[in-house]
PyMOL CGO cylinders between C-alpha atoms (Angstrom):
from pymol import cmd
from pymol.cgo import CYLINDER

trace = [
    CYLINDER, 154.25, 155.21, 237.97, 153.26, 151.55, 237.74, 0.3, 1, 1, 1, 1, 1, 1,
    CYLINDER, 153.26, 151.55, 237.74, 150.17, 150.66, 239.79, 0.3, 1, 1, 1, 1, 1, 1,
    CYLINDER, 150.17, 150.66, 239.79, 148.64, 147.44, 241.07, 0.3, 1, 1, 1, 1, 1, 1,
    CYLINDER, 148.64, 147.44, 241.07, 145.59, 146.07, 239.24, 0.3, 1, 1, 1, 1, 1, 1,
    CYLINDER, 145.59, 146.07, 239.24, 143.41, 146.92, 242.24, 0.3, 1, 1, 1, 1, 1, 1,
    CYLINDER, 143.41, 146.92, 242.24, 144.57, 150.54, 242.08, 0.3, 1, 1, 1, 1, 1, 1,
    CYLINDER, 144.57, 150.54, 242.08, 143.96, 150.73, 238.33, 0.3, 1, 1, 1, 1, 1, 1,
    CYLINDER, 143.96, 150.73, 238.33, 140.47, 149.26, 238.71, 0.3, 1, 1, 1, 1, 1, 1,
    CYLINDER, 140.47, 149.26, 238.71, 139.53, 152.09, 241.07, 0.3, 1, 1, 1, 1, 1, 1,
    CYLINDER, 139.53, 152.09, 241.07, 140.22, 154.62, 238.30, 0.3, 1, 1, 1, 1, 1, 1,
    CYLINDER, 140.22, 154.62, 238.30, 137.69, 153.00, 235.97, 0.3, 1, 1, 1, 1, 1, 1,
    CYLINDER, 137.69, 153.00, 235.97, 134.64, 152.27, 238.11, 0.3, 1, 1, 1, 1, 1, 1,
    CYLINDER, 134.64, 152.27, 238.11, 131.17, 152.79, 236.66, 0.3, 1, 1, 1, 1, 1, 1,
    CYLINDER, 131.17, 152.79, 236.66, 130.39, 156.50, 236.38, 0.3, 1, 1, 1, 1, 1, 1,
    CYLINDER, 130.39, 156.50, 236.38, 134.02, 157.61, 236.90, 0.3, 1, 1, 1, 1, 1, 1,
    CYLINDER, 134.02, 157.61, 236.90, 135.86, 159.79, 234.44, 0.3, 1, 1, 1, 1, 1, 1,
    CYLINDER, 135.86, 159.79, 234.44, 139.55, 158.90, 234.73, 0.3, 1, 1, 1, 1, 1, 1,
    CYLINDER, 139.55, 158.90, 234.73, 141.92, 161.85, 234.75, 0.3, 1, 1, 1, 1, 1, 1,
    CYLINDER, 141.92, 161.85, 234.75, 144.86, 162.34, 232.42, 0.3, 1, 1, 1, 1, 1, 1,
    CYLINDER, 144.86, 162.34, 232.42, 147.19, 161.32, 235.27, 0.3, 1, 1, 1, 1, 1, 1,
    CYLINDER, 147.19, 161.32, 235.27, 145.19, 158.11, 235.87, 0.3, 1, 1, 1, 1, 1, 1,
    CYLINDER, 145.19, 158.11, 235.87, 145.47, 157.19, 232.18, 0.3, 1, 1, 1, 1, 1, 1,
    CYLINDER, 145.47, 157.19, 232.18, 149.21, 157.87, 232.51, 0.3, 1, 1, 1, 1, 1, 1,
    CYLINDER, 149.21, 157.87, 232.51, 149.39, 155.36, 235.39, 0.3, 1, 1, 1, 1, 1, 1,
    CYLINDER, 149.39, 155.36, 235.39, 147.59, 152.79, 233.21, 0.3, 1, 1, 1, 1, 1, 1,
    CYLINDER, 147.59, 152.79, 233.21, 150.10, 153.27, 230.39, 0.3, 1, 1, 1, 1, 1, 1,
    CYLINDER, 150.10, 153.27, 230.39, 153.07, 153.11, 232.79, 0.3, 1, 1, 1, 1, 1, 1,
    CYLINDER, 153.07, 153.11, 232.79, 151.71, 149.88, 234.27, 0.3, 1, 1, 1, 1, 1, 1,
    CYLINDER, 151.71, 149.88, 234.27, 151.59, 148.13, 230.89, 0.3, 1, 1, 1, 1, 1, 1,
    CYLINDER, 151.59, 148.13, 230.89, 155.34, 148.44, 230.25, 0.3, 1, 1, 1, 1, 1, 1,
    CYLINDER, 155.34, 148.44, 230.25, 157.13, 150.33, 233.01, 0.3, 1, 1, 1, 1, 1, 1,
    CYLINDER, 157.13, 150.33, 233.01, 160.42, 152.03, 232.24, 0.3, 1, 1, 1, 1, 1, 1,
    CYLINDER, 160.42, 152.03, 232.24, 163.42, 150.03, 233.54, 0.3, 1, 1, 1, 1, 1, 1,
    CYLINDER, 163.42, 150.03, 233.54, 165.42, 151.55, 236.40, 0.3, 1, 1, 1, 1, 1, 1,
    CYLINDER, 165.42, 151.55, 236.40, 169.19, 151.18, 236.75, 0.3, 1, 1, 1, 1, 1, 1,
    CYLINDER, 169.19, 151.18, 236.75, 170.01, 150.63, 240.42, 0.3, 1, 1, 1, 1, 1, 1,
    CYLINDER, 170.01, 150.63, 240.42, 172.89, 152.52, 242.06, 0.3, 1, 1, 1, 1, 1, 1,
    CYLINDER, 172.89, 152.52, 242.06, 176.20, 150.94, 242.99, 0.3, 1, 1, 1, 1, 1, 1,
    CYLINDER, 176.20, 150.94, 242.99, 175.96, 149.72, 246.58, 0.3, 1, 1, 1, 1, 1, 1,
    CYLINDER, 175.96, 149.72, 246.58, 173.29, 148.51, 248.98, 0.3, 1, 1, 1, 1, 1, 1,
    CYLINDER, 173.29, 148.51, 248.98, 169.92, 150.15, 248.38, 0.3, 1, 1, 1, 1, 1, 1,
    CYLINDER, 169.92, 150.15, 248.38, 166.53, 150.25, 250.11, 0.3, 1, 1, 1, 1, 1, 1,
    CYLINDER, 166.53, 150.25, 250.11, 163.94, 149.81, 247.34, 0.3, 1, 1, 1, 1, 1, 1,
    CYLINDER, 163.94, 149.81, 247.34, 160.84, 151.90, 248.06, 0.3, 1, 1, 1, 1, 1, 1,
    CYLINDER, 160.84, 151.90, 248.06, 157.58, 150.81, 246.48, 0.3, 1, 1, 1, 1, 1, 1,
    CYLINDER, 157.58, 150.81, 246.48, 156.86, 154.27, 245.12, 0.3, 1, 1, 1, 1, 1, 1,
    CYLINDER, 156.86, 154.27, 245.12, 160.06, 154.27, 243.06, 0.3, 1, 1, 1, 1, 1, 1,
    CYLINDER, 160.06, 154.27, 243.06, 160.94, 150.64, 242.31, 0.3, 1, 1, 1, 1, 1, 1,
    CYLINDER, 160.94, 150.64, 242.31, 157.90, 148.33, 242.60, 0.3, 1, 1, 1, 1, 1, 1,
    CYLINDER, 157.90, 148.33, 242.60, 156.52, 147.22, 239.25, 0.3, 1, 1, 1, 1, 1, 1,
    CYLINDER, 156.52, 147.22, 239.25, 159.68, 148.02, 237.28, 0.3, 1, 1, 1, 1, 1, 1,
    CYLINDER, 159.68, 148.02, 237.28, 162.48, 145.97, 235.78, 0.3, 1, 1, 1, 1, 1, 1,
    CYLINDER, 162.48, 145.97, 235.78, 165.48, 146.74, 238.00, 0.3, 1, 1, 1, 1, 1, 1,
    CYLINDER, 165.48, 146.74, 238.00, 168.83, 146.63, 236.23, 0.3, 1, 1, 1, 1, 1, 1,
    CYLINDER, 168.83, 146.63, 236.23, 171.73, 145.81, 238.56, 0.3, 1, 1, 1, 1, 1, 1,
    CYLINDER, 171.73, 145.81, 238.56, 174.99, 147.23, 237.20, 0.3, 1, 1, 1, 1, 1, 1,
    CYLINDER, 174.99, 147.23, 237.20, 178.45, 145.96, 238.12, 0.3, 1, 1, 1, 1, 1, 1,
    CYLINDER, 178.45, 145.96, 238.12, 178.92, 146.53, 241.86, 0.3, 1, 1, 1, 1, 1, 1,
    CYLINDER, 178.92, 146.53, 241.86, 182.15, 147.68, 243.55, 0.3, 1, 1, 1, 1, 1, 1,
    CYLINDER, 182.15, 147.68, 243.55, 181.32, 145.76, 246.75, 0.3, 1, 1, 1, 1, 1, 1,
    CYLINDER, 181.32, 145.76, 246.75, 178.83, 143.12, 247.93, 0.3, 1, 1, 1, 1, 1, 1,
    CYLINDER, 178.83, 143.12, 247.93, 175.43, 144.82, 247.75, 0.3, 1, 1, 1, 1, 1, 1,
    CYLINDER, 175.43, 144.82, 247.75, 172.09, 144.17, 249.42, 0.3, 1, 1, 1, 1, 1, 1,
    CYLINDER, 172.09, 144.17, 249.42, 168.89, 145.30, 247.69, 0.3, 1, 1, 1, 1, 1, 1,
    CYLINDER, 168.89, 145.30, 247.69, 166.07, 145.42, 250.25, 0.3, 1, 1, 1, 1, 1, 1,
    CYLINDER, 166.07, 145.42, 250.25, 162.49, 145.42, 248.96, 0.3, 1, 1, 1, 1, 1, 1,
    CYLINDER, 162.49, 145.42, 248.96, 159.74, 146.81, 251.19, 0.3, 1, 1, 1, 1, 1, 1,
    CYLINDER, 159.74, 146.81, 251.19, 157.35, 144.39, 252.83, 0.3, 1, 1, 1, 1, 1, 1,
    CYLINDER, 157.35, 144.39, 252.83, 154.35, 143.87, 250.49, 0.3, 1, 1, 1, 1, 1, 1,
    CYLINDER, 154.35, 143.87, 250.49, 151.18, 145.73, 251.43, 0.3, 1, 1, 1, 1, 1, 1,
    CYLINDER, 151.18, 145.73, 251.43, 149.03, 143.74, 248.99, 0.3, 1, 1, 1, 1, 1, 1,
    CYLINDER, 149.03, 143.74, 248.99, 149.04, 140.74, 246.69, 0.3, 1, 1, 1, 1, 1, 1,
    CYLINDER, 149.04, 140.74, 246.69, 150.32, 141.53, 243.20, 0.3, 1, 1, 1, 1, 1, 1,
    CYLINDER, 150.32, 141.53, 243.20, 153.28, 143.73, 244.10, 0.3, 1, 1, 1, 1, 1, 1,
    CYLINDER, 153.28, 143.73, 244.10, 156.28, 142.66, 242.01, 0.3, 1, 1, 1, 1, 1, 1,
    CYLINDER, 156.28, 142.66, 242.01, 159.95, 143.31, 241.37, 0.3, 1, 1, 1, 1, 1, 1,
    CYLINDER, 159.95, 143.31, 241.37, 162.08, 142.01, 238.50, 0.3, 1, 1, 1, 1, 1, 1,
    CYLINDER, 162.08, 142.01, 238.50, 165.90, 142.08, 238.69, 0.3, 1, 1, 1, 1, 1, 1,
    CYLINDER, 165.90, 142.08, 238.69, 168.24, 141.59, 235.73, 0.3, 1, 1, 1, 1, 1, 1,
    CYLINDER, 168.24, 141.59, 235.73, 171.99, 141.92, 235.47, 0.3, 1, 1, 1, 1, 1, 1,
    CYLINDER, 171.99, 141.92, 235.47, 173.27, 144.97, 233.65, 0.3, 1, 1, 1, 1, 1, 1,
    CYLINDER, 173.27, 144.97, 233.65, 176.96, 144.18, 233.44, 0.3, 1, 1, 1, 1, 1, 1,
    CYLINDER, 176.96, 144.18, 233.44, 179.01, 142.75, 230.61, 0.3, 1, 1, 1, 1, 1, 1,
    CYLINDER, 179.01, 142.75, 230.61, 180.76, 139.95, 232.54, 0.3, 1, 1, 1, 1, 1, 1,
    CYLINDER, 180.76, 139.95, 232.54, 180.19, 138.04, 235.78, 0.3, 1, 1, 1, 1, 1, 1,
    CYLINDER, 180.19, 138.04, 235.78, 180.28, 140.41, 238.75, 0.3, 1, 1, 1, 1, 1, 1,
    CYLINDER, 180.28, 140.41, 238.75, 183.02, 139.76, 241.32, 0.3, 1, 1, 1, 1, 1, 1,
    CYLINDER, 183.02, 139.76, 241.32, 180.64, 140.99, 244.05, 0.3, 1, 1, 1, 1, 1, 1,
    CYLINDER, 180.64, 140.99, 244.05, 177.66, 139.19, 245.59, 0.3, 1, 1, 1, 1, 1, 1,
    CYLINDER, 177.66, 139.19, 245.59, 174.14, 140.54, 245.09, 0.3, 1, 1, 1, 1, 1, 1,
    CYLINDER, 174.14, 140.54, 245.09, 171.73, 139.95, 247.99, 0.3, 1, 1, 1, 1, 1, 1,
    CYLINDER, 171.73, 139.95, 247.99, 167.97, 140.30, 247.36, 0.3, 1, 1, 1, 1, 1, 1,
    CYLINDER, 167.97, 140.30, 247.36, 165.88, 140.53, 250.50, 0.3, 1, 1, 1, 1, 1, 1,
    CYLINDER, 165.88, 140.53, 250.50, 162.47, 141.54, 251.77, 0.3, 1, 1, 1, 1, 1, 1,
    CYLINDER, 162.47, 141.54, 251.77, 162.09, 142.48, 255.42, 0.3, 1, 1, 1, 1, 1, 1,
    CYLINDER, 162.09, 142.48, 255.42, 159.95, 139.59, 256.69, 0.3, 1, 1, 1, 1, 1, 1,
    CYLINDER, 159.95, 139.59, 256.69, 157.91, 138.18, 253.79, 0.3, 1, 1, 1, 1, 1, 1,
    CYLINDER, 157.91, 138.18, 253.79, 158.80, 134.54, 253.22, 0.3, 1, 1, 1, 1, 1, 1,
    CYLINDER, 158.80, 134.54, 253.22, 160.01, 133.37, 249.82, 0.3, 1, 1, 1, 1, 1, 1,
    CYLINDER, 160.01, 133.37, 249.82, 158.29, 130.47, 248.09, 0.3, 1, 1, 1, 1, 1, 1,
    CYLINDER, 158.29, 130.47, 248.09, 159.42, 128.99, 244.77, 0.3, 1, 1, 1, 1, 1, 1,
    CYLINDER, 159.42, 128.99, 244.77, 162.78, 128.52, 243.15, 0.3, 1, 1, 1, 1, 1, 1,
    CYLINDER, 162.78, 128.52, 243.15, 165.30, 129.60, 240.58, 0.3, 1, 1, 1, 1, 1, 1,
    CYLINDER, 165.30, 129.60, 240.58, 167.15, 127.63, 237.95, 0.3, 1, 1, 1, 1, 1, 1,
    CYLINDER, 167.15, 127.63, 237.95, 170.90, 127.67, 238.54, 0.3, 1, 1, 1, 1, 1, 1,
    CYLINDER, 170.90, 127.67, 238.54, 172.99, 127.21, 235.41, 0.3, 1, 1, 1, 1, 1, 1,
    CYLINDER, 172.99, 127.21, 235.41, 176.44, 126.13, 236.60, 0.3, 1, 1, 1, 1, 1, 1,
    CYLINDER, 176.44, 126.13, 236.60, 179.00, 127.80, 234.35, 0.3, 1, 1, 1, 1, 1, 1,
    CYLINDER, 179.00, 127.80, 234.35, 182.04, 126.17, 236.00, 0.3, 1, 1, 1, 1, 1, 1,
    CYLINDER, 182.04, 126.17, 236.00, 181.98, 123.12, 233.76, 0.3, 1, 1, 1, 1, 1, 1,
    CYLINDER, 181.98, 123.12, 233.76, 183.01, 123.16, 230.13, 0.3, 1, 1, 1, 1, 1, 1,
    CYLINDER, 183.01, 123.16, 230.13, 179.41, 122.13, 229.44, 0.3, 1, 1, 1, 1, 1, 1,
    CYLINDER, 179.41, 122.13, 229.44, 176.95, 124.11, 231.51, 0.3, 1, 1, 1, 1, 1, 1,
    CYLINDER, 176.95, 124.11, 231.51, 174.83, 122.03, 233.88, 0.3, 1, 1, 1, 1, 1, 1,
    CYLINDER, 174.83, 122.03, 233.88, 172.07, 123.15, 236.13, 0.3, 1, 1, 1, 1, 1, 1,
    CYLINDER, 172.07, 123.15, 236.13, 169.74, 122.44, 238.97, 0.3, 1, 1, 1, 1, 1, 1,
    CYLINDER, 169.74, 122.44, 238.97, 166.85, 124.12, 240.72, 0.3, 1, 1, 1, 1, 1, 1,
    CYLINDER, 166.85, 124.12, 240.72, 167.40, 125.90, 244.02, 0.3, 1, 1, 1, 1, 1, 1,
    CYLINDER, 167.40, 125.90, 244.02, 164.29, 126.31, 246.18, 0.3, 1, 1, 1, 1, 1, 1,
    CYLINDER, 164.29, 126.31, 246.18, 163.01, 128.57, 248.94, 0.3, 1, 1, 1, 1, 1, 1,
    CYLINDER, 163.01, 128.57, 248.94, 160.90, 126.78, 251.52, 0.3, 1, 1, 1, 1, 1, 1,
    CYLINDER, 160.90, 126.78, 251.52, 158.43, 129.50, 252.61, 0.3, 1, 1, 1, 1, 1, 1,
    CYLINDER, 158.43, 129.50, 252.61, 159.11, 128.67, 256.25, 0.3, 1, 1, 1, 1, 1, 1,
    CYLINDER, 159.11, 128.67, 256.25, 162.09, 130.91, 257.04, 0.3, 1, 1, 1, 1, 1, 1,
    CYLINDER, 162.09, 130.91, 257.04, 163.71, 132.12, 253.78, 0.3, 1, 1, 1, 1, 1, 1,
    CYLINDER, 163.71, 132.12, 253.78, 163.77, 135.91, 253.38, 0.3, 1, 1, 1, 1, 1, 1,
    CYLINDER, 163.77, 135.91, 253.38, 167.14, 136.35, 251.64, 0.3, 1, 1, 1, 1, 1, 1,
    CYLINDER, 167.14, 136.35, 251.64, 168.44, 135.25, 248.24, 0.3, 1, 1, 1, 1, 1, 1,
    CYLINDER, 168.44, 135.25, 248.24, 172.21, 135.53, 247.75, 0.3, 1, 1, 1, 1, 1, 1,
    CYLINDER, 172.21, 135.53, 247.75, 173.58, 135.52, 244.21, 0.3, 1, 1, 1, 1, 1, 1,
    CYLINDER, 173.58, 135.52, 244.21, 177.26, 134.67, 244.56, 0.3, 1, 1, 1, 1, 1, 1,
    CYLINDER, 177.26, 134.67, 244.56, 179.46, 136.31, 241.91, 0.3, 1, 1, 1, 1, 1, 1,
    CYLINDER, 179.46, 136.31, 241.91, 176.53, 136.44, 239.49, 0.3, 1, 1, 1, 1, 1, 1,
    CYLINDER, 176.53, 136.44, 239.49, 176.65, 136.14, 235.75, 0.3, 1, 1, 1, 1, 1, 1,
    CYLINDER, 176.65, 136.14, 235.75, 173.51, 136.56, 233.67, 0.3, 1, 1, 1, 1, 1, 1,
    CYLINDER, 173.51, 136.56, 233.67, 170.27, 136.49, 235.66, 0.3, 1, 1, 1, 1, 1, 1,
    CYLINDER, 170.27, 136.49, 235.66, 166.62, 137.38, 235.82, 0.3, 1, 1, 1, 1, 1, 1,
    CYLINDER, 166.62, 137.38, 235.82, 164.97, 137.02, 239.23, 0.3, 1, 1, 1, 1, 1, 1,
    CYLINDER, 164.97, 137.02, 239.23, 161.28, 137.82, 239.81, 0.3, 1, 1, 1, 1, 1, 1,
    CYLINDER, 161.28, 137.82, 239.81, 159.36, 138.43, 243.04, 0.3, 1, 1, 1, 1, 1, 1,
    CYLINDER, 159.36, 138.43, 243.04, 155.54, 138.48, 243.16, 0.3, 1, 1, 1, 1, 1, 1,
    CYLINDER, 155.54, 138.48, 243.16, 153.57, 138.96, 246.39, 0.3, 1, 1, 1, 1, 1, 1,
    CYLINDER, 153.57, 138.96, 246.39, 150.92, 136.32, 247.02, 0.3, 1, 1, 1, 1, 1, 1,
    CYLINDER, 150.92, 136.32, 247.02, 150.00, 138.14, 250.23, 0.3, 1, 1, 1, 1, 1, 1,
    CYLINDER, 150.00, 138.14, 250.23, 151.60, 140.46, 252.75, 0.3, 1, 1, 1, 1, 1, 1,
    CYLINDER, 151.60, 140.46, 252.75, 153.59, 137.52, 254.16, 0.3, 1, 1, 1, 1, 1, 1,
    CYLINDER, 153.59, 137.52, 254.16, 154.41, 135.22, 251.20, 0.3, 1, 1, 1, 1, 1, 1,
    CYLINDER, 154.41, 135.22, 251.20, 156.27, 136.17, 248.03, 0.3, 1, 1, 1, 1, 1, 1,
    CYLINDER, 156.27, 136.17, 248.03, 156.77, 133.89, 245.02, 0.3, 1, 1, 1, 1, 1, 1,
    CYLINDER, 156.77, 133.89, 245.02, 160.28, 133.90, 243.55, 0.3, 1, 1, 1, 1, 1, 1,
    CYLINDER, 160.28, 133.90, 243.55, 161.39, 132.46, 240.20, 0.3, 1, 1, 1, 1, 1, 1,
    CYLINDER, 161.39, 132.46, 240.20, 163.95, 133.01, 237.47, 0.3, 1, 1, 1, 1, 1, 1,
    CYLINDER, 163.95, 133.01, 237.47, 167.42, 131.86, 236.44, 0.3, 1, 1, 1, 1, 1, 1,
    CYLINDER, 167.42, 131.86, 236.44, 171.07, 132.63, 237.07, 0.3, 1, 1, 1, 1, 1, 1,
    CYLINDER, 171.07, 132.63, 237.07, 174.24, 131.60, 235.29, 0.3, 1, 1, 1, 1, 1, 1,
    CYLINDER, 174.24, 131.60, 235.29, 177.19, 131.53, 237.69, 0.3, 1, 1, 1, 1, 1, 1,
    CYLINDER, 177.19, 131.53, 237.69, 180.01, 129.36, 239.03, 0.3, 1, 1, 1, 1, 1, 1,
    CYLINDER, 180.01, 129.36, 239.03, 178.57, 129.46, 242.55, 0.3, 1, 1, 1, 1, 1, 1,
    CYLINDER, 178.57, 129.46, 242.55, 175.31, 128.05, 243.86, 0.3, 1, 1, 1, 1, 1, 1,
    CYLINDER, 175.31, 128.05, 243.86, 172.76, 130.76, 244.70, 0.3, 1, 1, 1, 1, 1, 1,
    CYLINDER, 172.76, 130.76, 244.70, 171.45, 130.41, 248.24, 0.3, 1, 1, 1, 1, 1, 1,
    CYLINDER, 171.45, 130.41, 248.24, 168.16, 131.05, 250.03, 0.3, 1, 1, 1, 1, 1, 1,
    CYLINDER, 168.16, 131.05, 250.03, 168.37, 131.71, 253.76, 0.3, 1, 1, 1, 1, 1, 1,
]
cmd.load_cgo(trace, "trace")
């Protein structure tokens, strides 16, 4: 299981002899195994999903993926699309109360020549990111603290992604 740097550091303090399991956590934290999310809304527990690349397959209905509130700086989630065409369903990425700060690059695929613009979260009340009928995307979340989470990445879609 992927661990935070602070957790890994505790395994290797002066005089400690890290166990086989602790070395396993170190290896898993370097390149965690990707996890394919289920179809439908899902609560993302830290123990299972934090620190992994989360692959979102084609959804059969609008789906909300709820990350747990960060307990420490450095917790992260990375979402990528895992479908072969734009999804007809919205993907909603939310964290209970931590405020989003940062932005994503929207690549507008409506035009014959793709254009784009940045879409920003304001860190004052944004806790939800809605990806409307998403095409290709990579969206990253990194906790600055227990109350502020940086967000960045890109999405290619006909519809403007929205922070709220």
